[in-house]
N, C-alpha and C positions, 0 to 999 in steps of 0.2 A: 930214727929208722931202726926197725927190728927185723931180723930174718929168723925163720924157724923152719925146721924140717919135720916131715911127718914120716912115721914108721909104718911098715907093712904089719897087718894084723897077724898075731901069732897065737899059740895055744895058752898064753898067760893072761887072757882076757884083756889084752891091750886093744885100744880102739883102732879101727881101720883108718886109712887116709881120709876117706870120705867123712867118717864120723868126726875125726879131728878137725877137718876143715869146716864142717857144719857147725861144730861147737864154737869155733873161733868166730865165724860169721854171726851166729846168734848173739854172742857176747858183744860184738861191735854194734849190732842193732840195739841191744838193750842199753848200752852206755852212750848212745848218740855219737858214735865214732865219726870224726871228721878227718878224712884223708883218703888214701888209696891203698889198694891191695893188688899185688902182682903175683900170679901163680905160674911157676915154670914147670914144664913137663919134660920128661926124657923117657922115650920108649913106653909111653902110655902111663907113666908113674909120675906123681908129684915129687919134684926134687927140692924145690925151694919155694917158700912163700915169703914175700917181702911186704911188710906192712909199714906204711909211712903215715904218721899222724901229723896233722896240721893243727895249729892253734889259731883260732879266729878271735881277733880282738875287737 
C-alpha cells in the first residue's frame, strides 16, 4: 500500500493537483494496474491518495 499527497500549483511550474492525479491514473491504465485507489478531500482539496495494489496469481 502506498499513500501520496499532491501539492497546490505554484509559480515554479509544479503541476496542479488535477494534473498530478491525472498523470497517476494514466500510468495505472498503461501498466494494467490491478488494485484500488482512494482519494480523500478536505475543504475541496485533495489531501491523501491511497493506492493499494493487488497481485493476481
